[in-house]
DRENKETI-383631 format. One record per residue (C-alpha): x negated, y, z. Coordinates in steps of 0.05 Angstrom, whole numbers, padded with zeros to 5 digits, always signed. Example, Ala and Ser with C-alpha at 12.3 -4.5 7.8 and 13.67 -1.06 7.14 Angstrom:
-00246-00090+00156 -00273-00021+00143 
END
This chain:
+00540+01596-02608 +00518+01563-02672 +00458+01516-02679 +00416+01572-02707 +00388+01616-02652 +00409+01689-02652 +00355+01741-02662 +00347+01803-02620 +00309+01858-02655 +00278+01905-02604 +00229+01964-02602 +00163+01932-02583 +00130+01995-02557 +00189+02019-02514 +00181+02005-02439 +00257+02000-02429 +00262+01952-02488 +00205+01909-02460 +00243+01904-02395 +00305+01883-02434 +00262+01828-02467 +00238+01806-02398 +00311+01804-02375 +00330+01761-02435 +00273+01713-02424 +00291+01706-02350 +00366+01693-02362 +00369+01656-02428 +00356+01588-02399 +00384+01552-02460 +00337+01588-02508 +00394+01615-02551 +00358+01679-02570 +00295+01692-02609 +00260+01760-02607 +00231+01803-02662 +00198+01870-02652 +00223+01923-02701 +00150+01938-02715 +00138+01868-02742 +00154+01839-02810 +00214+01798-02787 +00244+01853-02745 +00235+01906-02799 +00266+01860-02852 +00326+01844-02809 +00338+01918-02793 +00335+01936-02867 +00380+01877-02887 +00433+01904-02839 +00427+01977-02861 +00384+02001-02802 +00317+02036-02802 +00258+02009-02763 +00238+02081-02753 +00305+02101-02723 +00300+02105-02647 +00372+02083-02636 +00363+02017-02673 +00380+01955-02633 +00404+01894-02671 +00430+01825-02654 +00435+01778-02714 +00479+01718-02701 +00508+01672-02754 +00485+01720-02807 +00524+01779-02777 +00491+01839-02746 +00517+01873-02684 +00490+01937-02655 +00493+01981-02593 +00536+01960-02534 +00572+01905-02573 +00505+01872-02584 +00487+01878-02511 +00554+01848-02490 +00544+01790-02539 +00475+01775-02509 +00503+01777-02438 +00560+01731-02460 +00508+01683-02488 +00476+01675-02420 +00541+01645-02393 +00564+01645-02320 +00571+01712-02285 +00541+01747-02345 +00605+01734-02384 +00641+01777-02332 +00588+01831-02340 +00600+01830-02415 +00675+01835-02405 +00666+01894-02357 +00621+01929-02407 +00671+01920-02463 +00728+01943-02418 +00698+02012-02424 +00723+02044-02489 +00671+02041-02545 +00681+02116-02554 +00649+02125-02485 +00598+02069-02481 +00566+02075-02550 +00551+02151-02545 +00520+02138-02477 +00479+02082-02506 +00456+02126-02564 +00436+02182-02517 +00393+02135-02475 +00363+02104-02538 +00346+02172-02568 +00310+02193-02504 +00282+02126-02482 +00209+02143-02492 +00215+02206-02450 +00257+02172-02396 +00221+02105-02391 +00155+02111-02428 +00122+02083-02489 +00066+02031-02496 +00006+02042-02541 +00020+01975-02576 +00074+01923-02581 +00090+01878-02522 +00054+01811-02527 +00089+01747-02504 +00063+01701-02451 +00035+01638-02483 +00091+01595-02454 +00143+01640-02485 +00109+01653-02553 +00157+01605-02588 +00214+01654-02573 +00181+01710-02614 +00183+01714-02690 +00124+01760-02700 
END
């Protein structure tokens, strides 16, 4: 990865997305990824710059080296960034044809509040991890 950290834009009120953020924080030992809630100024601006709506429930964005990736390709790129066994997990994910994995991703994303729940407000970072968050 380049010197600039990649930015993961996530839904700050989604319980599933908050668990994904916890997973990233736990496994990104090198600090390669920064996090921006789509409800914040940075997250909203990045989504709009890459042609996505912050109000769209299927929006997930990884911005790396100025390029945006979405859906399962973005997830695989994040896993690859962790290194080690996570590279294998990324390869296994991408071995599934995109025509199968992306519709499944979109279905889960569209129903994530009903399936996993929704918070009343955005997830707040722990003080020791606040440097990882843009908003």
